[in-house]
C-alpha positions, -999 to +999 in steps of 0.1 A: +000+000+000+014+034-010+007+066+009+006+098-010+025+127+006+011+161+008+029+185-014+023+221-007+013+240-038+012+277-047-026+277-041-023+263-005+005+288+002-017+316-011-045+305+012-022+304+042-010+340+034-046+352+031-054+335+065-025+353+082-033+387+066-070+383+074-062+374+110-039+404+114-065+427+099-092+414+122-069+418+152-062+454+142-099+462+136-112+445+168-085+454+192-100+489+200-134+472+206-117+448+230-100+477+248-132+496+252-150+465+265-123+458+290-123+494+302-161+492+306-158+460+326-131+475+348-152+507+355-184+488+361-172+460+383-140+474+397-122+442+390-100+427+363-114+422+328-099+387+329-114+359+350-090+344+376-100+317+399-082+310+432-071+273+433-075+252+464-042+240+478-019+267+463 
C-alpha cells in the first residue's frame, strides 16, 4: 500500500498567506473594541477584565 505525501502548492501557500493577513486585519480592527469593553468592565465591576480563579491547595 502506498501513501501519498502532501505536497504544498502555490494555491495552498496563497490561502495560508490570506489567512494570516485576514487574521492580522481582524486583530487590528477589533483590538479597539476589546480595549473599550475591558475598560467598561473595569469601570463597572472594579475588578479585572480577565477571570482568575483561586485554586485550592496553592
